[in-house]
C-alpha positions in Angstrom: 61.6 111.8 80.5 64.7 112.7 82.6 66.1 110.2 85.0 68.8 110.7 87.6 70.8 107.6 88.1 72.9 107.5 91.2 75.3 104.5 91.1 79.0 104.4 92.1 79.8 101.2 90.1 81.1 102.4 86.7 80.2 99.2 84.8 76.7 99.0 86.3 76.1 102.7 85.8 77.1 102.6 82.1 75.1 99.4 81.6 71.9 101.0 83.0 72.4 104.2 81.0 73.0 102.1 77.8 69.9 100.0 78.5 67.6 103.0 79.1 68.7 105.2 76.2 66.8 103.2 73.5 63.6 103.7 75.7 63.9 107.4 75.1 65.0 108.4 78.6 67.6 111.1 79.2 69.8 109.7 82.0 72.0 111.9 84.1 74.5 109.8 86.0 76.1 110.7 89.3 78.3 108.6 91.4 78.0 109.9 95.0 75.2 110.8 97.3 76.1 114.5 98.0 76.1 115.3 94.3 72.8 113.5 93.9 71.1 115.4 96.7 72.3 118.7 95.2 71.1 117.7 91.7 67.7 116.6 93.0 67.3 119.8 94.9 68.2 122.1 92.0 67.0 120.4 88.8 63.8 118.7 87.7 63.8 115.0 87.3 60.9 112.6 86.5 62.5 109.8 88.4 65.6 108.9 90.4 67.3 105.5 90.5 69.2 105.5 93.8 71.9 103.0 95.0 72.2 102.9 98.8 76.0 102.2 99.2 77.3 105.5 97.9 80.4 107.6 98.7 80.1 111.0 100.5 76.5 110.4 101.5 74.6 107.1 101.9 71.6 106.6 99.7 69.2 106.4 102.6 70.5 109.7 103.8 69.8 111.2 100.4 66.3 109.7 100.4 65.5 111.0 103.8 66.8 114.5 103.0 64.8 114.5 99.8 61.6 113.6 101.5 62.3 116.0 104.4 62.3 118.7 101.8 58.9 117.5 100.5 60.3 116.7 97.1 57.9 114.2 95.4 60.2 112.8 92.7 59.6 109.0 92.4 62.6 107.1 93.7 63.5 103.5 92.8 66.1 102.1 95.1 68.5 99.8 93.3 70.8 98.0 95.8 72.5 94.8 96.8 71.0 95.2 100.3 68.5 92.4 100.1 67.4 91.8 103.7 63.8 92.3 104.7 64.8 95.0 107.2 66.9 96.7 104.5 63.8 96.8 102.2 61.6 98.1 104.9 64.1 100.8 105.8 64.3 101.9 102.2 60.5 102.0 101.7 60.0 103.7 105.1 62.6 106.3 104.2 60.5 107.3 101.2 61.4 105.0 98.3 58.6 104.3 95.9 60.0 100.9 94.8 63.0 98.7 95.8 64.9 96.5 93.3 67.7 94.1 94.4 70.9 93.6 92.5 71.5 91.6 90.4 68.4 92.4 88.4 67.1 91.9 84.9 67.0 95.0 82.7 63.5 94.2 81.5 62.3 94.3 85.1 64.1 97.6 85.7 62.4 99.1 82.7 59.0 97.8 83.8 59.4 99.2 87.2 60.4 102.6 85.7 57.3 102.6 83.5 55.1 101.8 86.5 56.6 104.5 88.6 56.3 107.1 85.8 52.6 106.1 85.2 51.8 106.4 88.9 53.5 109.8 89.2 51.5 111.0 86.2 48.3 109.9 87.9 47.6 107.1 85.4 46.9 103.5 86.4 46.8 102.0 82.9 
């Protein structure tokens, strides 16, 4: 499974990539929104993990542009924006799930598994 990780914090990005590698995921890591939108538009990914506070293009803008192009890749928003209105905005923009930083890596992995199951049409 190929995952696009879009996170501008180097320590967090490396930590997520390290945590997901033993699970068998291939993780492509980008650090800005414009590069993420380009990658999502030109390469196949099974899942995207998207921060919202990104340089060059905000994560919500990336998400809206992705959905405006009718791209169905599952998107897990991973952000420090923890207000109810922030969560609603992310989900309404097209996020499939929303996880607030700080988070437990076991929960991140569980949410990834759930999103991948749903995108494959499996409920088990």
